[in-house]
Every structure is written in structure tokens, then in C-alpha cells.
C-alpha positions as CSV (number, residue, x, y, z in Angstrom):
1,M,112.9,100.3,63.6
2,D,115.8,102.9,64.5
3,R,113.6,105.2,66.2
4,L,113.4,102.7,69.3
5,K,117.0,102.3,69.4
6,A,117.5,105.8,68.9
7,H,115.1,107.0,71.8
8,V,115.3,104.1,74.5
9,S,118.4,102.6,75.8
10,E,119.3,99.2,75.2
11,S,119.0,98.9,78.9
12,L,115.4,99.4,78.9
13,R,114.2,96.4,81.2
14,I,111.0,94.7,80.2
15,L,108.5,92.1,82.2
16,L,106.8,89.7,79.6
17,F,103.7,88.4,81.1
18,E,102.9,85.4,79.1
19,D,102.2,81.9,79.0
20,N,101.9,81.0,75.3
21,A,106.2,80.1,74.4
22,I,105.5,80.5,71.0
23,D,104.3,84.6,71.6
24,A,106.7,85.0,74.2
25,S,109.9,84.1,71.4
26,L,108.2,86.3,68.9
27,I,107.8,89.4,71.4
28,T,111.3,88.4,72.7
29,R,112.9,88.6,69.4
30,F,110.8,91.9,68.3
31,L,112.1,93.5,71.3
32,E,115.9,92.4,70.3
33,A,115.4,93.8,67.1
34,S,114.5,97.0,68.4
35,G,117.9,97.0,70.3
36,I,116.6,95.8,73.6
37,K,119.1,93.2,75.3
38,R,118.0,89.6,75.9
39,C,119.1,89.9,79.7
40,N,116.9,92.6,80.0
41,I,113.7,90.8,79.2
42,V,112.2,88.6,82.2
43,T,109.0,86.2,81.2
44,T,106.9,84.4,83.3
45,D,103.6,83.3,83.1
46,A,102.6,83.2,86.9
47,I,101.2,86.5,88.7
48,T,103.3,85.3,91.9
49,N,106.2,85.5,90.0
50,A,105.4,88.7,88.1
51,M,104.8,90.4,91.2
52,D,108.3,89.3,92.8
53,V,110.1,90.8,89.5
54,L,108.1,94.4,89.6
55,T,108.5,94.2,93.4
56,N,112.4,93.5,93.5
57,K,113.9,94.4,90.1
58,D,113.8,97.9,88.2
59,I,111.6,97.1,85.4
60,D,110.5,100.2,83.2
61,L,107.9,98.6,81.1
62,C,105.5,95.5,81.5
63,L,103.8,93.7,78.6
64,T,100.7,91.7,79.5
65,D,98.7,89.0,77.5
66,Y,94.9,89.1,78.6
67,Y,94.4,85.5,79.0
68,L,96.7,83.2,81.3
69,G,94.3,80.6,83.1
70,P,93.7,80.9,85.5
71,N,94.5,84.4,85.7
72,T,94.4,87.4,83.5
73,G,96.5,90.7,82.8
74,F,93.5,92.6,84.5
75,D,94.5,90.5,87.7
76,L,98.4,91.4,87.5
77,M,97.4,95.0,86.7
78,D,95.0,95.1,90.1
79,E,97.5,93.2,92.0
80,A,100.3,96.0,90.8
81,K,97.6,98.7,91.6
82,R,97.2,97.7,94.9
83,R,100.9,97.5,95.7
84,N,101.3,100.9,94.5
85,I,103.8,99.8,91.7
86,D,104.4,102.4,89.1
87,V,105.1,100.4,86.1
88,P,103.4,101.3,82.9
89,F,101.4,98.6,81.1
90,I,100.5,97.5,77.4
91,M,97.9,95.0,77.1
92,L,98.6,92.2,74.6
93,T,95.7,89.7,73.2
94,A,94.6,87.4,70.3
95,M,90.8,88.5,70.8
96,E,89.5,91.8,69.2
97,D,87.1,92.2,72.1
98,P,86.2,95.8,73.0
99,S,85.3,95.1,76.6
100,V,89.1,94.1,77.0
101,D,90.4,97.1,75.2
102,E,88.1,98.8,77.4
103,G,89.0,96.9,80.8
104,A,92.8,97.3,80.3
105,L,92.3,101.2,79.7
106,A,90.0,101.6,82.5
107,R,93.0,99.9,84.5
108,G,95.7,102.4,83.3
109,A,97.1,100.3,80.4
110,Y,98.9,102.8,78.4
111,G,98.8,100.6,75.0
112,F,96.7,97.8,73.3
113,I,98.0,95.5,70.8
114,I,96.3,92.6,68.8
115,K,98.6,89.7,68.5
116,G,97.8,89.5,65.0
117,E,98.3,92.8,64.0
118,L,101.5,92.5,65.9
119,T,104.8,93.9,63.8
120,I,108.4,95.1,65.1
121,E,107.1,98.7,64.0
122,N,103.8,98.9,65.7
123,L,105.3,97.5,69.1
124,E,108.2,100.1,69.0
125,H,105.5,102.9,68.2
126,T,103.5,101.7,71.3
127,I,106.1,101.4,73.5
128,L,107.7,104.7,72.8
129,C,104.5,106.3,73.5
130,T,103.6,104.6,76.4
131,L,107.2,105.7,77.7
132,A,106.6,109.1,77.0
133,R,103.0,109.3,78.2
134,H,104.1,107.9,81.7
135,R,106.9,110.3,81.9
136,K,104.4,113.0,81.9
137,A,102.3,111.5,84.1
138,P,100.9,114.1,86.6
139,A,103.4,113.8,89.5
140,L,100.7,114.7,91.9
141,S,98.8,111.6,91.2
142,K,101.8,109.5,91.9
143,A,102.4,111.4,95.1
144,A,99.1,111.2,96.3
145,F,99.9,107.7,97.6
146,R,103.6,108.3,98.8
147,D,104.9,109.7,102.0
148,P,107.8,111.7,101.2
149,L,109.7,111.9,104.4
150,S,109.8,108.3,104.9
151,N,110.0,107.3,100.7
152,L,107.1,104.4,101.9
153,S,103.6,104.4,100.7
154,N,101.3,106.5,103.0
155,R,98.0,106.0,104.9
156,K,95.9,106.2,102.3
157,A,97.5,103.8,99.8
158,I,97.7,101.1,102.7
159,L,94.2,101.3,103.5
160,D,93.5,101.2,99.9
161,H,95.6,98.0,99.4
162,L,94.2,96.2,102.8
163,G,90.3,97.0,101.4
164,G,91.3,95.5,98.2
165,V,93.1,92.2,100.0
166,I,90.2,91.7,102.8
167,M,87.5,91.4,99.4
168,T,90.1,89.5,97.1
169,P,90.2,85.9,97.3
170,P,93.7,84.1,98.2
171,E,95.2,82.2,95.0
172,S,95.7,79.1,97.3
173,G,95.8,78.2,101.4
174,Q,94.2,79.7,103.9
175,A,92.3,83.2,103.4
176,I,93.9,85.3,106.4
177,G,96.1,88.2,106.5
178,A,97.9,90.2,108.8
179,L,98.0,93.6,109.6
180,L,101.1,95.1,112.0
181,Y,100.9,98.5,113.4
182,V,103.9,99.8,114.4
183,S,104.8,103.0,116.4
184,I,108.4,104.2,117.1
185,N,108.9,104.8,121.1
186,G,109.9,108.4,122.3
187,L,110.0,109.7,119.0
188,K,108.3,112.9,120.2
189,F,110.6,113.5,123.7
190,I,113.7,112.9,120.8
191,T,112.2,115.7,118.8
192,E,111.4,118.1,121.7
193,A,115.1,117.2,123.0
194,Y,117.2,117.4,120.0
195,G,114.8,119.4,117.6
196,M,112.6,118.6,114.3
197,K,115.8,117.7,112.1
198,V,116.9,114.8,114.3
199,G,113.2,113.3,114.6
200,D,113.0,113.5,110.8
201,A,116.3,111.8,110.5
202,I,115.2,109.1,112.3
203,L,111.7,108.6,110.2
204,R,113.6,108.8,107.2
205,E,116.1,105.9,108.5
206,T,113.2,104.2,109.6
207,G,111.6,104.2,106.4
208,R,114.7,103.2,105.0
209,R,115.3,99.9,106.9
210,L,111.1,98.6,106.9
211,K,111.4,99.2,103.2
212,S,114.8,96.9,103.1
213,I,113.4,94.2,104.9
214,K,110.0,94.4,103.1
215,C,108.9,90.9,101.1
216,T,107.1,90.6,97.9
217,S,103.5,89.7,99.6
218,E,103.9,92.6,102.1
219,M,103.4,96.5,101.7
220,M,104.8,98.8,104.3
221,A,103.5,102.6,104.5
222,R,103.7,105.5,106.9
223,L,100.4,105.8,108.8
224,D,100.8,109.2,111.0
225,S,103.5,111.0,112.6
226,D,105.5,108.3,114.4
227,E,103.2,105.1,112.9
228,F,103.7,102.7,110.3
229,G,101.8,99.8,109.0
230,C,102.7,96.5,107.5
231,V,100.2,94.7,105.8
232,V,101.0,90.8,104.8
233,D,98.5,89.6,102.1
234,Q,98.5,86.1,103.4
235,V,99.6,84.1,106.1
236,D,98.9,80.4,107.7
237,G,98.1,81.7,111.2
238,I,99.8,83.5,114.1
239,G,102.9,81.8,114.0
240,Q,103.9,83.1,110.4
241,A,102.5,86.5,111.6
242,M,104.6,86.6,114.5
243,I,107.9,85.9,112.4
244,V,107.2,88.9,110.4
245,G,106.6,91.2,113.3
246,R,110.0,89.9,114.9
247,R,111.6,90.5,111.3
248,I,110.0,94.3,111.7
249,A,111.4,94.5,115.3
250,T,114.8,94.2,113.6
251,A,114.5,97.4,111.9
252,F,114.7,98.7,115.5
253,S,117.4,96.9,116.7
254,Q,120.2,99.2,116.0
255,P,120.5,102.7,117.1
256,V,120.1,105.8,114.5
257,R,123.2,107.9,113.8
258,T,122.0,111.3,112.6
259,F,124.2,114.5,112.6
260,D,123.5,115.3,116.3
261,G,125.1,111.8,117.5
262,Q,123.5,108.5,118.1
263,H,119.9,107.6,119.2
264,D,118.4,104.3,120.8
265,I,115.1,103.5,119.2
266,S,112.4,101.0,119.9
267,G,108.7,100.2,118.5
268,A,105.6,98.8,119.8
269,I,103.8,96.8,117.3
270,G,100.5,95.9,117.4
271,L,99.5,92.9,115.2
272,A,95.8,91.7,114.0
273,L,94.8,88.7,111.8
274,F,91.9,89.3,109.4
275,S,89.8,87.1,107.4
276,R,89.9,87.4,103.3
277,S,87.0,86.6,101.0
278,C,86.2,83.6,99.8
279,A,83.8,84.4,97.6
280,T,82.8,82.6,94.2
281,D,79.7,83.2,91.6
282,A,77.8,80.3,93.5
283,H,78.9,81.5,97.2
284,P,78.7,85.7,97.6
285,A,81.1,86.7,100.5
286,T,79.6,87.0,103.7
287,A,80.2,90.5,105.7
288,H,83.8,91.2,106.3
289,E,85.6,93.6,108.4
290,T,86.2,96.9,106.5
291,E,90.1,97.9,106.7
292,L,89.2,100.5,109.3
293,D,88.0,97.8,111.4
294,V,91.3,96.0,111.1
295,L,93.2,99.2,111.5
296,Q,91.8,100.0,114.9
297,R,92.4,96.5,116.3
298,A,95.8,96.5,115.4
299,A,95.8,100.1,116.7
300,E,94.7,98.7,120.3
301,A,97.2,95.8,120.3
302,M,99.9,98.6,119.4
303,V,99.0,100.4,122.6
304,K,98.8,97.4,124.9
305,A,102.5,96.4,123.5
306,K,103.5,100.4,124.0
307,R,102.7,99.7,127.9
308,T,105.1,96.8,128.3
309,C,108.1,98.5,126.0
310,R,107.9,101.3,128.9
311,I,108.8,98.5,131.3
312,T,111.2,96.3,128.6
313,R,112.8,99.1,126.9
314,A,112.6,97.2,124.0
315,T,110.6,96.5,120.9
316,E,107.2,94.3,122.0
317,I,104.7,92.7,119.9
318,G,101.5,92.8,121.2
319,L,98.0,90.9,119.9
320,A,95.0,92.1,119.1
321,T,91.8,90.3,119.8
322,T,89.9,88.1,117.1
323,H,87.0,90.0,115.3
């Protein structure tokens, strides 16, 4: 019992995804007995709340039950993967079903515990092994989805996420999502006039600003040299998508201060709505646009907005035609 206390700080932060109050209480007591503070254990039984915690809090480890009707722990792991959230998972289940074990491991779970066999000792052992394996995970696999300059996700990551959103039925409401394609106006001129280091500083600051305004249901990424993207998983229509666009526009409202002084920037934003899958077992999904189709429509809308920017010298939002 002392091993976890000796090797893991009491400040270890854990998300417990569990809908059984008795099981949640027992697991929490086991974690506390291992030296983890109660205030650092967050418990929820809703994917929306779990994703909010994983996105906005510094969580070190997630313990997830398999079945949380109507969802499963697989749904949470899949959603975390789509959003490029790098948190290790341990699967807990009352069922001795090899397919659940295989499904958890296939999704990248580091451990698997049968609830009927749960003890403080094997929970500690699984946590220790999980944290050790996660620390040793190849940095290259994590870097493959991250843009090092802006510290945002990269083009591959956002396209993978967009493709997953298109083919995933929404939890509720209208089956509409949005992609915003953002370009920094005049960055090429600034780089040529003041040097590459100034251009890189602007890109880093743009990434920081976009990350600071991101909401839970959004994914920000750097698409290309001076272009960024934002996927909004679900909107109720063009009005809500425009609100996101105006929020992104605020990222360009203040000059960027670099070692070479202040530089005024603006952006051109292209907005494209897309349909999400409404497939069920009885009613398979009809053909949808691919993520590249949606990206192209948003890019075309951005080009139109850029023409207006040349006149207004402000950040403009252009709308893509419907598919």
C-alpha cells in the first residue's frame, strides 16, 4: 500500500467515469487509502462532463467503467482520441468478457480491472504500471499530431477529428457541425520585412490566443504556414457558428508584441457547415461529404473573406455555400 504513496505525489489528479454510486464510493476510498487527496478525484457519469474535465483540467489518469447506459467507456476513449487528449485510461468492468478487454486495449487503455477482483493492492499496481508506461510512450507518436510552433494540434489531427465527427451521430439536437478556416492576413509581408523570428513569434502568439478561447466542443489546429482551423462538433445553425467565428476574430483584435515591436494583425475566416451522421442499426447513414470536401468549402469561403479584408483591414468572416 505504501508503494503508490512512495512513487506518486498526493497531488495526482484522477477522473473517475462511473455511474454506480456504490462502486464510485468504493473506488474513491481505495484511491484515498493509497494517498490521493479526495479533492483531486473528480467523479462523473456523463461524457459531456467528462470531456469538459479532460479538456479544461490537468488530469493525470482516467478510470472508466465500461457500461454507463446509454454510453460506454469506449465512447469516452474514442471521443478523447478524436480531440487528441493525451490522458492514460484504465478500464473497470463488472463483466468478465474478453471482447471488452480487447476493445479497451485496442483503444489504447493501459490497464483492465474486473470490479469483483478490485483491491487496493491491484488498483495501486495497475496505476503504477499505467503511469510508468505512459511516461515511456514514444514522444514521436504524440508529436505526430502536434504542431510544435503554435502548440496546437496539426493538420492531420484536425482532419482525423473532423472525419470522426462527420460520421458520429450527435448525442442530441440537430446533426450539424461547423468548420472555421482562419488565415492571418499579411504574415508573409511581415516575415519578409522583419524576419522569420518575428513571423514565428506571431504564429506562437496566435496559437496561444486561439487555445485560450477554445471551448470544450471545439478543436483548434494549425493547418499550414499561416492558416488555422477550428472544428465545432455541434451547432444549432449558422447563427451559433457565427458566434464562434466572432470569438475567434477577437484573437486578432490586439496587436502582437514581439522583440521587434508591435505588429497589427487581422484574419480572414471561412465558415462551412456540415452534416453529421444520423445512422442507426435500422437506418444506415447516407453518403456524406468527406473531411476534405468540408475543408475545401471552408477554404474557399476564407479566400472570399480575404478579399474583403483588403478593403476593411479588419478580420472578416466568409460563409461557404451549402453542399
